[in-house]
N, C-alpha and C positions, 0 to 999 in steps of 0.2 A: 457434453461439457462445453463451456465457453470461456473466453479469456477476459477477465474483468480486472481493472486496476483502479484503486481508490487513492487519490492524492489528497492528503490532509493539508489544508491551508490555514495558517495562523489567523484566527478571526477573533470573535468576542472573548473567548476564554483567555487570550494572550494579549489583549489590548491594554492600554494604560488605564482606562476607566475601571476595568475589572481588577487589575493588579493593585492599583492605587486604593480603590475602595476596600479591598480585602485587607490591605496593610493598615488603613485607617481604623477599620473595625477591630483588628487585632490589638492595636496600640491602645485604643480607648477602652476596650473591654478589660484590659489589664489594670485599670485604675478604678478603685471602688466608687469614687465620686461620680464617674460617668456611667456606672452601671445602675445607679439609683434612679427611681422614677422621678420625673420632673414634677415639682410641687406646683403645677400650674393647671388650672381647670377652667370650665366655662362660666363659673360664678363671678359676679361683680366683686364679691368680697376679696378675691385674690388681687385684683387690681387696686382696690381701695386701701386694703390693709397691708398689702405686701405679702411676702412668703418667708417662711422660716424653715431652714433645713433641719433644725433640731427638733421640730415637731410642732411647736406652738405657732399660732398665727392670730392676728387680730389687731385692733386699734392700739393696744398697749405696746405693740412691737414696732410701730412706725418710727423709723429713725433710730431704733435701738441697735446695739451690736454687742455680741459677747464672743467668747473664745470658742465655744463648741458649735456655733451655727455658721452656715455659709449662706450668703445672700440675705441676711436678716434685714428687714425693713426696706427692701427694694421692690419695685414693681416686677411683674412677670417678664416683660420684655427686657428690662434692664438686667434682670437675673440671667436670662438666656445669653445676652451679649457678654456678660461677665464670664459665664461658663465657656462660651465659645472662644474668648480670648485665651483662657487657660488651656483649652484643648488645642488651639492653633499653635501656641507656644510649645506644647508637648510634641505635636506632630512635626513641627519644623526641626525639632531635635532628633526625633526617632525615625521619621520617614524621609529618607534621602535617596539620591540616585543609586547609591551602592546597595541600599537595602532593597529597593525595588528590583534591581538586577538579580540579587541573590534570591529573592522570592520567585522571580520568573524562572530562573534556572531550576529551582526546587520543584516548581510546577511541571517543568519539562521532564525532570527525572522521575517524578511520581507517575506521570502519564506513560512514559516509555516503559517503566518497570511493570506497570499494570498491563500494558498492551503486549509486552514481551512474553508474559506468562501465557496469554491466549495464543500468540503466534507459535511459541515452542510446542504447545500442546497439539496444535494442528500439524506441525511438521513431524513430531514424534509419532502421532497416530498414523500419518501417511507412511512414514518410514517403516513402522511395524507391519502395516498391511501390505507394503510393497518392498520387501527386502531386496537389496541389490547385491549380487555376488561380488566378492572381491576379485581383483585381478589374479591373485594366486589361485582362487577356486576356479576361475574361468580357464586359466592355463592348465590346471590339473584335469579339468573335464575335457579339454581339447586333447591332452596327451592320452587320456584313457580311451577316448574315441579312436584316436590313431592306433593305439595298441590293439583295440578290438578289431579294427579293420585289418591290421596285419595278421592277426590270428585267423580271421575268417578267410583271408587269402591263402594262408598256409594250409588250412583244412581243405579248401577247394582244390588246391594244387595236388595235395596228397590223394584225394579221391579221384582226380583225373588220371594220375599216374597209375593207380591200381586198375582202373577200368581200361586203360589203353596203353600200348607200349610206346606210343608217340610221346616225345618229351613235352612236358606241360608248357604252355605258353603263358608267359607272365602277363597278368592283367594290370592295367593301370590302377593305381590306388586313388580312390576318390577322397577329396579333402573333406574333413569333418565339417558339418554344417552347424554353426552356432547361432545363438540368439542375436549376437552382434551383427551377423551377416543379414539376418532378417530385418533388424532395426535400420541398417544402412540402406536397405532397399525401399524403405517406406519414405515416400516423398510428400504425402498429404495426410491429413488427420492430426489428432492431438499429439501423438508421439513425435511426428515430424515438426510440428509447430514449436514444441518445447526446445528444439535445437536451432531454431532460427536466430541469427545474430545480425548485427548491422553489416558485417562483412559477408553475409550469406548471399548466394545467388538464388534468385527465384525466377520462375517463368510461368507462362500460362499453362494451366493444367489441361490434360487431354480429357475427352468425355469419359473414358474408362476410369481414369484417376478420380474424376469428380464423382462418378457413381459409386466408387469404392468406399466413400465416406458415408457411413450410415448415420442417419439423423434419428433422434428420438421421436417416437410416435407422437404426432400432433404438433411437433415443433417445425416451424418454417425455416428454410435455409435463407439466410440473409444477414447483412451487417447493420448494426445500429451505431451511427456516428453522430457527433455533435454538429449543430448547424454551422458553426464557424469553420469546420474542417470538411464539411460534406462535399463541396464543389471540388476542392483540391484532391481529396482521396478518391472520389469517384472517377475523376479524370485520369489519375494515375492508374487505377485498375483498368480503365478502358484502353489506355495507352499500352499496357502490357498485353492485353488480349488482342490488340491490333497488330502485334508483332509476335506471333506464336512461336517463331523459331529463335527468338533472342532470349538471353538471360540478363538479368539486371541485379546489380548490387543494391541491397536494401538501403544502406546508409548514404550512398553517393549518387546512384542513378535515378532513384524514384522521383526526386524533386524536379528533374528535367522533364518529366512526363506530365506535370500539372499544367495543361494547356486547355483553354476553352475552345469553342467552335471557331473563333476567329484567329486562333493561334497565339493569343496573348496568354501571359502567365496568370494562373489562378492565384487567389490569395493564399499565401503561404505563411502569413504572420503567426498563425496558431499551430503550424505544423513543425514540430521539433523532431529531433532524432528519436525520442521516446515514442512520439506519435507514429512515426513511420514504422518503428519496430513492432508496436502493438498492432498496427494495421496489417503488416505483413504476416504476423503470427495468426491473426484471426482469419485472414484469407487462406493460409495454408491449412489451418484447422478445418475450415469449412469446405476445402477442396477447390476454391476459386483459383488459387495459385498452387504451384508445386515447387518444392525445394530441389535445387540442383545438387546432386550428390557429387562428391569428389571422385574423380576416376582413379 
């Protein structure tokens, strides 16, 4: 497995051109006049005799006007300009800054609601496949292990008393070993990477820790980073490996390691806290770095 993050940046779907054109289409589509086909074609007769919205056209309509026709007796270009004036007047009334903001917020809510369904399905499927015991269940399991250990010790002491007249020697009780103890001892790999935070201490991993991270067959071990951050991140990794006995706080110490061969600071313009956190988690997951557990 690998750690991937996708950051959605507002682009074409959320720009003024898209939101405005959608609003214009919606307003004009709501008016019957603007949904009718334009009575303008490639024939010279349209320009010579004019157009008639009521259906008739010809020389007898030039300059005429009636109540049921729109654009009667005007040329094709003049008819278009007349319709555009009415459309612009309607748009100035209906398409405002407030209406565009409302439409943009509606687009956000629709997108988030659709994406939330997919995200919840992924989270619920993972939770169903990897149930986590509650604290009460963990405490109960720990107590049961302790009780069983006490019973075993009592049985062993009774057996020793029967076999020998010497008084039984008390044996030290071993502490129950839980899954939490195993998880705390893991400092590399996906499980350790999931616990890395900005305040976490990391160090260079040992060869045995690095070898303990199993890679999928045919998959190469390595990082894939953006060109803008490559120099800074690789110098940070090199700086940590050059000090194998030191520990570094992810959020505050790693930036100081971004040095080039001349000792100058590498470009950190594109390296934010989230970039450092993602970088540290990937390194811990692959075994290049190890997490420092609290003592």
